[in-house]
GUMINU-938198 format. One record per residue (C-alpha): residue number from 1; x negated, y, z. Coordinates in steps of 0.25 Angstrom, whole numbers. Layout:
residues N
+-----+-------+-------+-------+
| num |     X |     Y |     Z |
+-----+-------+-------+-------+
| NUM |     X |     Y |     Z |
...
+-----+-------+-------+-------+
***
This chain:
residues 137
+-----+-------+-------+-------+
| num |     X |     Y |     Z |
+-----+-------+-------+-------+
|   1 |     0 |     0 |     0 |
|   2 |    -6 |    13 |    -4 |
|   3 |    -7 |    24 |     7 |
|   4 |    -7 |    36 |    -1 |
|   5 |     0 |    48 |     5 |
|   6 |     1 |    63 |     3 |
|   7 |     2 |    69 |    17 |
|   8 |     6 |    83 |    21 |
|   9 |    -3 |    89 |    31 |
|  10 |     6 |    86 |    43 |
|  11 |     8 |    72 |    39 |
|  12 |    -7 |    70 |    38 |
|  13 |    -8 |    75 |    52 |
|  14 |     3 |    66 |    57 |
|  15 |    -5 |    54 |    51 |
|  16 |   -18 |    58 |    57 |
|  17 |   -11 |    59 |    71 |
|  18 |    -4 |    46 |    69 |
|  19 |   -16 |    39 |    65 |
|  20 |   -29 |    43 |    72 |
|  21 |   -37 |    34 |    63 |
|  22 |   -33 |    42 |    51 |
|  23 |   -44 |    51 |    44 |
|  24 |   -41 |    65 |    38 |
|  25 |   -51 |    67 |    27 |
|  26 |   -54 |    81 |    21 |
|  27 |   -58 |    79 |     7 |
|  28 |   -61 |    94 |     4 |
|  29 |   -75 |   100 |     2 |
|  30 |   -83 |   103 |    14 |
|  31 |   -82 |   118 |    11 |
|  32 |   -67 |   117 |    11 |
|  33 |   -67 |   109 |    24 |
|  34 |   -76 |   119 |    31 |
|  35 |   -70 |   132 |    26 |
|  36 |   -56 |   129 |    23 |
|  37 |   -54 |   121 |    35 |
|  38 |   -50 |   106 |    38 |
|  39 |   -40 |    97 |    45 |
|  40 |   -44 |    94 |    59 |
|  41 |   -50 |    80 |    61 |
|  42 |   -52 |    78 |    46 |
|  43 |   -65 |    73 |    40 |
|  44 |   -72 |    79 |    28 |
|  45 |   -75 |    70 |    16 |
|  46 |   -74 |    79 |     4 |
|  47 |   -68 |    73 |    -9 |
|  48 |   -79 |    82 |   -16 |
|  49 |   -88 |    92 |   -10 |
|  50 |   -98 |   103 |   -13 |
|  51 |  -107 |   105 |   -21 |
|  52 |  -101 |    97 |   -33 |
|  53 |   -87 |    96 |   -29 |
|  54 |   -86 |    82 |   -37 |
|  55 |   -78 |    71 |   -30 |
|  56 |   -85 |    58 |   -28 |
|  57 |   -74 |    48 |   -24 |
|  58 |   -84 |    37 |   -20 |
|  59 |   -92 |    46 |   -11 |
|  60 |   -78 |    51 |    -5 |
|  61 |   -74 |    37 |    -2 |
|  62 |   -88 |    33 |     3 |
|  63 |   -87 |    46 |    13 |
|  64 |   -73 |    41 |    18 |
|  65 |   -78 |    27 |    20 |
|  66 |   -90 |    32 |    27 |
|  67 |   -82 |    41 |    36 |
|  68 |   -73 |    29 |    40 |
|  69 |   -84 |    19 |    41 |
|  70 |   -81 |    16 |    56 |
|  71 |   -67 |    12 |    53 |
|  72 |   -63 |    -3 |    52 |
|  73 |   -52 |     0 |    41 |
|  74 |   -59 |    11 |    32 |
|  75 |   -49 |     9 |    20 |
|  76 |   -37 |     9 |    29 |
|  77 |   -40 |    21 |    37 |
|  78 |   -30 |    32 |    35 |
|  79 |   -36 |    44 |    28 |
|  80 |   -29 |    57 |    25 |
|  81 |   -36 |    66 |    15 |
|  82 |   -35 |    81 |    14 |
|  83 |   -41 |    91 |     4 |
|  84 |   -37 |   106 |     1 |
|  85 |   -24 |   103 |    -7 |
|  86 |   -22 |    88 |    -8 |
|  87 |   -29 |    85 |   -22 |
|  88 |   -43 |    80 |   -17 |
|  89 |   -37 |    72 |    -5 |
|  90 |   -28 |    65 |   -15 |
|  91 |   -40 |    62 |   -24 |
|  92 |   -48 |    57 |   -12 |
|  93 |   -35 |    49 |    -8 |
|  94 |   -35 |    42 |   -21 |
|  95 |   -50 |    39 |   -20 |
|  96 |   -49 |    33 |    -6 |
|  97 |   -37 |    24 |   -10 |
|  98 |   -44 |    19 |   -23 |
|  99 |   -56 |    15 |   -13 |
| 100 |   -47 |     7 |    -4 |
| 101 |   -42 |    17 |     6 |
| 102 |   -28 |    14 |     9 |
| 103 |   -23 |    24 |    19 |
| 104 |   -26 |    38 |    12 |
| 105 |   -17 |    50 |    12 |
| 106 |   -20 |    65 |     9 |
| 107 |   -14 |    78 |    13 |
| 108 |    -7 |    82 |     0 |
| 109 |    -7 |    97 |     3 |
| 110 |   -21 |    97 |     8 |
| 111 |   -28 |   106 |    18 |
| 112 |   -25 |   119 |    10 |
| 113 |   -12 |   115 |     3 |
| 114 |    -7 |   118 |   -11 |
| 115 |    -9 |   131 |   -19 |
| 116 |     2 |   142 |   -17 |
| 117 |     7 |   151 |   -27 |
| 118 |    -5 |   160 |   -26 |
| 119 |   -15 |   148 |   -27 |
| 120 |   -18 |   148 |   -12 |
| 121 |   -18 |   136 |    -3 |
| 122 |   -14 |   135 |    12 |
| 123 |     0 |   142 |    10 |
| 124 |     9 |   130 |     6 |
| 125 |     4 |   118 |    13 |
| 126 |    -8 |   110 |    17 |
| 127 |   -15 |   106 |    30 |
| 128 |   -18 |   120 |    35 |
| 129 |    -5 |   126 |    30 |
| 130 |     3 |   115 |    37 |
| 131 |    -4 |   118 |    50 |
| 132 |   -12 |   105 |    52 |
| 133 |   -24 |   106 |    61 |
| 134 |   -37 |   111 |    54 |
| 135 |   -50 |   117 |    57 |
| 136 |   -60 |   126 |    49 |
| 137 |   -75 |   127 |    50 |
+-----+-------+-------+-------+
***
């Protein structure tokens, strides 16, 4: 059974509260994570990062595996992914699923949310706009 779910921020927080073994992975760049802010208790594993900004799916999966190496059921660990808007996290979700991970979902509106009529993020939806716990720095 495929465990692909598009979560709203509140649903993601509820899942994390219900399952203390679940892992929230921020797949944005390290600069976005540092300067824009990040969900509390998330880990940073960029889908792509500076300087080249090219994704390397195998390196991403390896980084996730390395982070989870102390768990007995790596592939069955519940993972919730988040990026700026939901696009990168969805790509990372597909990558993880194609590599055997069975319990993967993502925050569909991302950390900053969708673009509004003025092409600005953060006004319609997203982790920060919805008031979920986050930090900056």
